[in-house]
Wavefront OBJ file of the C-alpha trace (Angstrom):
o trace
v -23.381 23.486 14.075
v -26.448 24.328 16.251
v -28.781 24.612 13.267
v -30.285 21.862 11.162
v -28.133 19.128 9.607
v -27.842 20.843 6.215
v -26.208 23.945 7.684
v -23.540 21.845 9.372
v -21.763 21.001 6.135
v -20.961 24.584 5.218
v -17.550 24.239 6.794
v -16.445 21.887 4.038
v -15.558 25.009 2.071
v -12.801 26.019 4.499
v -9.318 25.936 3.017
v -7.237 26.884 6.087
v -5.830 23.983 8.068
v -5.271 23.867 11.814
v -1.913 22.408 12.896
v -2.500 19.469 15.220
v -0.126 18.239 17.883
v -0.814 14.544 17.283
v -0.075 12.339 14.282
v -2.956 10.912 12.292
v -3.447 7.165 12.674
v -1.683 6.231 9.426
v 1.428 8.268 10.295
v 1.443 6.995 13.871
v 1.318 3.354 12.788
v 3.988 3.878 10.131
v 6.282 5.470 12.716
v 5.636 2.664 15.199
v 6.537 0.099 12.576
v 9.679 1.960 11.524
v 10.981 2.642 15.026
v 9.812 -0.444 16.927
v 9.413 -3.066 14.220
v 5.775 -3.698 15.138
v 2.420 -1.969 15.536
v 1.603 -0.954 19.117
v -1.505 1.241 19.267
v -3.472 -0.499 16.505
v -3.063 -2.501 13.285
v -3.876 -1.257 9.747
v -5.950 -4.401 9.087
v -8.291 -3.855 12.036
v -11.806 -3.333 10.691
v -11.300 -5.132 7.375
v -10.757 -8.674 8.685
v -14.129 -9.888 7.378
v -13.411 -8.586 3.879
v -10.057 -10.362 3.736
v -11.463 -13.570 5.206
v -14.183 -13.689 2.546
v -11.620 -13.261 -0.239
v -8.983 -15.738 0.983
v -8.666 -19.498 1.391
v -6.912 -19.460 4.749
v -5.085 -17.225 7.190
v -1.326 -16.854 6.996
v -1.020 -18.693 10.313
v -2.922 -21.650 8.816
v -0.471 -21.673 5.920
v 2.208 -22.768 8.371
v 0.078 -25.653 9.663
v 0.830 -29.345 9.223
v -2.111 -29.936 6.873
v -0.779 -27.689 4.086
v 0.530 -29.831 1.230
v 3.247 -29.120 -1.310
v 1.948 -27.636 -4.558
v -1.352 -26.492 -3.084
v -2.744 -23.309 -4.648
v -4.208 -20.814 -2.182
v -5.194 -17.163 -1.949
v -3.811 -15.202 1.003
v -4.517 -11.662 2.124
v -2.648 -9.163 4.237
v -0.510 -6.072 4.557
v 2.858 -5.649 2.843
v 5.352 -5.011 5.643
v 8.584 -5.608 3.762
v 9.967 -5.766 0.235
v 13.373 -7.016 -0.848
v 13.952 -6.457 -4.556
v 16.602 -8.489 -6.336
v 18.055 -8.771 -9.840
v 18.892 -11.998 -11.673
v 22.078 -12.511 -13.665
v 20.033 -11.709 -16.761
v 19.053 -8.363 -15.285
v 15.436 -9.272 -14.494
v 13.907 -7.857 -11.309
v 12.089 -10.022 -8.805
v 11.139 -9.557 -5.164
v 10.549 -11.197 -1.823
v 7.428 -9.585 -0.367
v 6.549 -10.023 3.304
v 2.780 -10.282 3.733
v 1.334 -9.972 7.242
v -2.140 -10.453 8.666
v -3.218 -10.012 12.294
v -1.635 -13.280 13.417
v 1.353 -14.201 11.244
v 3.480 -13.328 8.232
v 4.935 -15.090 5.203
v 7.596 -14.289 2.611
v 6.201 -14.445 -0.915
v 8.428 -15.071 -3.903
v 7.467 -12.821 -6.816
v 9.689 -14.141 -9.591
v 10.616 -12.099 -12.711
v 7.742 -13.171 -14.971
v 5.163 -12.392 -12.288
v 6.991 -9.266 -11.116
v 6.971 -7.799 -14.627
v 3.161 -7.758 -14.463
v 2.429 -7.383 -10.761
v 5.429 -5.405 -9.528
v 3.529 -2.103 -9.252
v 1.247 -3.671 -6.640
v 4.194 -4.615 -4.449
v 4.513 -1.473 -2.353
v 5.041 -0.960 1.362
v 1.824 -0.861 3.463
v -0.381 -2.020 0.574
v -3.193 -4.458 1.333
v -3.052 -7.289 -1.199
v -4.633 -10.576 -2.172
v -2.018 -13.047 -3.387
v -2.887 -16.257 -5.203
v 0.067 -18.585 -5.167
v 1.531 -22.045 -4.841
v 2.926 -23.645 -1.707
v 6.503 -24.886 -2.188
v 7.796 -27.333 0.428
v 10.750 -28.603 -1.601
v 13.127 -27.021 0.905
v 12.529 -28.869 4.177
v 13.851 -25.986 6.239
v 11.535 -23.297 4.891
v 8.056 -22.942 3.415
v 7.942 -20.860 0.256
v 4.892 -19.267 -1.319
v 5.252 -18.572 -5.043
v 3.077 -15.717 -6.323
v 0.891 -16.448 -9.340
v -1.529 -13.525 -9.179
v -1.641 -10.341 -7.083
v -4.711 -8.135 -6.784
v -5.922 -5.258 -4.629
v -9.070 -6.194 -2.674
v -12.215 -4.096 -2.779
v -12.328 -2.657 0.730
v -15.188 -0.245 0.147
v -17.937 -2.852 0.268
v -18.558 -2.624 -3.467
v -17.104 -0.467 -6.228
v -20.403 1.311 -6.956
v -21.113 2.651 -3.475
v -19.890 6.001 -2.158
v -17.918 6.524 1.026
v -20.448 7.793 3.575
v -18.982 9.659 6.546
v -21.305 10.007 9.532
v -20.819 12.933 11.917
v -22.883 14.627 14.632
v -23.880 18.202 13.784
v -22.213 19.549 16.929
v -18.883 18.183 15.708
v -19.034 20.140 12.448
v -16.673 22.831 13.705
v -13.756 24.435 11.934
v -10.867 22.376 13.385
v -12.643 19.080 12.680
v -13.760 20.133 9.199
v -10.281 21.355 8.302
v -8.779 18.049 9.397
v -11.455 16.142 7.443
v -10.645 18.175 4.328
v -6.967 17.385 4.849
v -7.674 13.644 5.127
v -9.795 13.610 1.965
v -7.130 15.539 0.051
v -4.490 13.035 1.167
v -6.425 10.134 -0.386
v -7.563 11.389 -3.834
v -9.427 9.011 -6.100
v -12.628 8.416 -8.054
v -15.073 7.341 -5.315
v -17.821 9.763 -4.331
v -17.920 11.036 -0.737
v -21.075 11.831 1.207
v -21.259 13.530 4.594
v -24.069 12.225 6.818
v -24.834 14.977 9.343
v -26.862 13.830 12.369
v -28.797 16.477 14.295
v -31.073 14.905 16.885
v -33.665 12.808 15.076
v -32.889 14.425 11.732
v -30.177 13.254 9.373
v -29.132 14.992 6.166
v -26.686 13.578 3.628
v -24.509 16.079 1.787
v -22.918 14.843 -1.427
v -19.499 16.486 -1.673
v -18.314 17.805 -5.008
v -16.127 15.799 -7.359
v -12.942 17.574 -6.243
v -13.242 15.695 -2.951
v -13.530 12.186 -4.417
v -11.270 9.654 -2.720
v -9.584 6.287 -3.020
v -11.316 3.975 -0.485
v -8.206 2.451 1.072
v -7.569 1.086 4.577
v -5.428 4.120 5.390
v -8.310 6.463 4.497
v -10.716 4.512 6.698
v -8.171 4.450 9.527
v -7.676 8.221 9.356
v -11.443 8.858 9.305
v -12.035 6.572 12.288
v -9.192 8.198 14.213
v -10.788 11.617 13.667
v -14.495 10.814 13.974
v -14.730 7.499 15.811
v -15.095 3.820 14.814
v -18.741 4.122 13.694
v -18.231 7.050 11.321
v -18.479 4.979 8.124
v -22.117 3.843 8.421
v -24.301 4.262 5.322
v -27.644 6.086 5.184
v -30.748 6.511 3.078
v -31.498 9.962 4.448
v -32.389 13.016 2.387
v -29.536 13.837 0.022
v -28.370 17.204 -1.270
v -25.370 18.214 -3.343
v -22.748 20.250 -1.510
v -19.305 21.416 -2.519
l 1 2 3 4 5 6 7 8 9 10 11 12 13 14 15 16 17 18 19 20 21 22 23 24 25 26 27 28 29 30 31 32 33 34 35 36 37 38 39 40 41 42 43 44 45 46 47 48 49 50 51 52 53 54 55 56 57 58 59 60 61 62 63 64 65 66 67 68 69 70 71 72 73 74 75 76 77 78 79 80 81 82 83 84 85 86 87 88 89 90 91 92 93 94 95 96 97 98 99 100 101 102 103 104 105 106 107 108 109 110 111 112 113 114 115 116 117 118 119 120 121 122 123 124 125 126 127 128 129 130 131 132 133 134 135 136 137 138 139 140 141 142 143 144 145 146 147 148 149 150 151 152 153 154 155 156 157 158 159 160 161 162 163 164 165 166 167 168 169 170 171 172 173 174 175 176 177 178 179 180 181 182 183 184 185 186 187 188 189 190 191 192 193 194 195 196 197 198 199 200 201 202 203 204 205 206 207 208 209 210 211 212 213 214 215 216 217 218 219 220 221 222 223 224 225 226 227 228 229 230 231 232 233 234 235 236 237 238 239 240 241 242 243
């Protein structure tokens, strides 16, 4: 780690893992939610608010405002914090999905026809965009009827790699082992690059294809918990392939 930036990435070949006494951020938040019913130390949507805002028509809190009219079609975004699956008399599955952003939550009706197509997206802790229709026919409760469910692009573009920035003096075995563990926990098709900073010099190491990831909020949360909130900055520094 005291040499130039390119030597710092050699530890990515380590296979042994170091047991850590603390939970990673994703596990910690999941346990908080399960035991306390809410997030205490952080929220899974922190850091991706701008992406969701750009892809949605309003916040979930605004959905409950007085200016929302019956039949209005809107796109909402948030985290799935609850799913209640049900079966009709005909045997068709549908679900009530609780979608939560940083300020409020709403129950979304995913009826059988929609569920048959979009059911696989309805999983706990998933970040979703839901296009749907406001239903105010029941005066006592607002309903939001799902028409389309998609997974937002949270990587800033499907073509770009995930670039992890790290100081050369932090490229030590315990950190590298934990980084390897995080990458292995989030397998996917997106390329990963390690940006090693050593004084005024920065070298970008392109990790081999076996370490490709799925750029999800939980991956970003785990990386930030390990390496700090600014660890996902991009770079145009000298690139080399490294496995």
